[in-house]
Structure formats: structure tokens, C-alpha cells
C-alpha positions in Angstrom: 5.4 18.4 -9.2 4.2 16.9 -12.4 0.7 15.5 -13.0 2.1 12.0 -13.3 3.9 12.2 -10.0 0.8 13.6 -8.3 -1.3 10.8 -9.7 1.2 8.1 -8.6 1.3 9.7 -5.1 -2.5 9.7 -5.0 -2.6 6.0 -5.9 0.0 5.3 -3.3 -2.2 7.1 -0.7 -5.2 5.0 -1.7 -3.0 1.8 -1.4 -1.8 3.0 2.0 -5.3 3.3 3.2 -6.0 -0.3 2.0 -2.9 -1.4 3.8 -3.9 0.2 7.0 -7.3 -1.4 6.8 -5.8 -4.8 6.2 -3.4 -4.3 9.2 -6.4 -3.4 11.4 -8.2 -6.5 10.2 -5.2 -8.6 11.0 -4.9 -7.1 14.5 -8.5 -7.7 15.2 -8.2 -11.3 14.1 -5.1 -11.8 16.3 -6.9 -10.3 19.3 -9.9 -12.6 18.9 -7.8 -15.6 18.2 -9.1 -16.1 14.6 -5.8 -16.8 12.9 -7.1 -19.0 10.1 -6.8 -16.2 7.5 -3.6 -14.7 8.9 -1.3 -16.0 6.2 -3.7 -14.8 3.5 -3.9 -11.4 5.1 -0.1 -11.2 5.4 0.2 -12.1 1.7 -2.2 -9.3 0.8 -0.4 -6.8 3.0 2.9 -7.7 1.3 1.4 -7.3 -2.1 -0.1 -3.9 -1.3 3.2 -2.8 0.1 4.9 -3.8 -3.2 2.3 -1.8 -5.1 2.9 1.2 -2.8 6.6 1.0 -3.5 6.0 0.9 -7.2 3.8 3.9 -7.1 6.3 5.9 -5.1 9.1 4.9 -7.5 6.9 6.1 -10.4 6.3 9.4 -8.7 10.1 9.8 -8.1 10.8 9.0 -11.8 8.1 11.4 -13.0 9.4 14.2 -10.6 12.9 13.6 -11.8 11.9 13.7 -15.5 10.0 17.0 -14.8 12.8 18.6 -13.0 
């Protein structure tokens, strides 16, 4: 695995941790009935998911280029 693909996968892992934290926040808010920020949280979750997808794609491209 190339250094570039390893770095991209590392960034994807960090983003995944952020995503999981946001999901946990959203679940806690839903359980407590505090839904005021739900739309904002969902938007942030969607954005993080897009960033993860981009990093995974970069890792694939780097791996393919190194193969």
C-alpha cells in the first residue's frame, strides 16, 4: 500500500470517528426530545460521509497507481 493511500485511509478513519460521534449526539438528542438541532446534525453527518467517500476514493486511486 502506498503512503498516499495509507494517509487517505487514516483521514477516512478520523472522519469515521467524527461521524460516529455526531451520530451518537443525534441519538442522544432524539432520546431526550431535543430535536431543534437535528437538521443541522444531519447536514453535518451527510457532509462528513461525503468526505469519507472522497478519502476512500483517493486511497483507491493511490493504490491503483502504485500497483
